[in-house]
Phi, psi and omega in degrees: 000137183235135173244135184236135180226120178271152174205172175101355176289171178164194181261132181216147178283153176306137183092351179277184182227156173218153170239115179270147177239148176227107181267127181252146172223148184080155181067189177244116188310313188282359184265005183237148158283143179230143185214166173241137175233163176218154181219118177266158180308130178074005180247158173286149174297131184235149178293141178243302183200159178208160176225135175254112189294330185301323182236358180074012182281149179238155184221143183224147174287144178304326187292340186232356180300137186094344177241012194218138175221123176260140179206174178206158176237105184297320181298323178270354183053047184227135176249145183235150171229109178269124180246125181239162179043056184296145180239155175308326178298341179279352178301122184183169165273126183258127182244142169260155183212156178229144181209178178303152182280062176277174186283186186301330183280004183241004186275341186276320180288131180298332179296347183272000182251137185262333185235141184223147173275178182278347180095152172227136186276128172245124181236124181246117179272150181273000000 
């Protein structure tokens, strides 16, 4: 069983940066795939980034690739999402998630994740 708690969201001006954190408890951090999703009002939850700990590979949505970096600290059981050059379109609730350590073709669908945090709000002003 894994519990996830996000933090680091807030209000930022366009062009600014934020680093989101996802603290995990329970389970073995490195035994899960972990990802970030976001959901804007009236929109479906969409994939942002993921990391597969077994091989250290990272994956990014095309919409944010180049402005986003996912990383983790196994000792602290914390995953990070660094968001740069933020745009108003990035405004959303950001969720972290954990799921079975499946391969690269399983990291993008939200249905592949078993555990979810409560979300942290990111608001980007124009």
